[in-house]
N, C-alpha and C positions, 0 to 999 in steps of 0.2 A: 317560472322566471328564475334565472340564475343570479345568485348573490355575487356582486362584484365588490371587492374591498377597495375603497379609494384611499390612497395615501397622499399626504402632503407634508413635505419637509420631515419625512421619517415618522410621521404619526398617522394612525389609521382614523378615518372619518366614517361614521355610520349615521346617516340621516334617520330620524325617527319622526314619522308622520302619522297622525291619528285624527279621527273625526272630532270636530269641535264639540258636537253634542254627544254625550255618552249614550251607550246602548239603551234603547227604550224598553218599556215593559214587555213588548212583544219579541224582544231579542234581536232587533235589527238596528243598524246604524242609520243616522240621517246624514248621508253624504252631501245632500243639498245645502246643509248649513255651513259647509266649508271645513277646512282643516287647520289644525294647529301643528306646530313642529318644534322639534328639539334636535340636538345633535350629540352623539357620543364620540368623544375623542380619546383614543387609546394609544399607549406606548407599549411596544413589545420589547422583551429582553433579547439577548443574543441567542438564546436557545429557543426562541419563538414562543415563549410564555408571556402571558399578559402581565405586565409589571404595574401598570396604573391606568385608570380611566376615570373620566368625569363626564357628566351629562349637563349640557347647557340648554336652557329653553330659549327659543327664538322670541325676542321681544316684539310681538306683533299685536296691536290692539284689535284689528279686524281680522277675521279668518282668511286664510288663503282660499281662493276659489277652486283650486284643483290640487290634487296630490302631487303632481309633477312640479307645480309652482312652489309648493312647500318643500319638496325635496331639493330643488335648486337653491332655495333660500337657506336651507340647512347647510348645504355644502359651502355656499358663499360666506355664511356667518362663521363656520368653522375655520375657513382659510383666513378671514379677518382676525379671528381670535388668535390663531397661531402666529400671525404676523404682528400681533400686539397693537392692532388698530381699534380695539373696542375699549373705551374708557371704563375703568372700574372692574374689568374682567381680566383674568390672567390664567394661563395654563402652566405657570411656573412650578406647580407642585406635581406635574406629571413626569 
């Protein structure tokens, strides 16, 4: 799979999706238990160096049923954060 960098209003968005249940004793993940998600938002400098980034966890009480659902929620949450629509959260320090 090719990594595609998503940008929104000049910031880079990286969805972070992971299984809700940690790796078991046998070394495998339980994907059936669903997924949790977070998003990393980055700002690049003029010379394409990373100048700042932050990770925000998606506030979800129940797990996402599929990785794609969690990925879409991460992207939507990042766009809402960037637009200033999430109370109590800010990207002002990026």
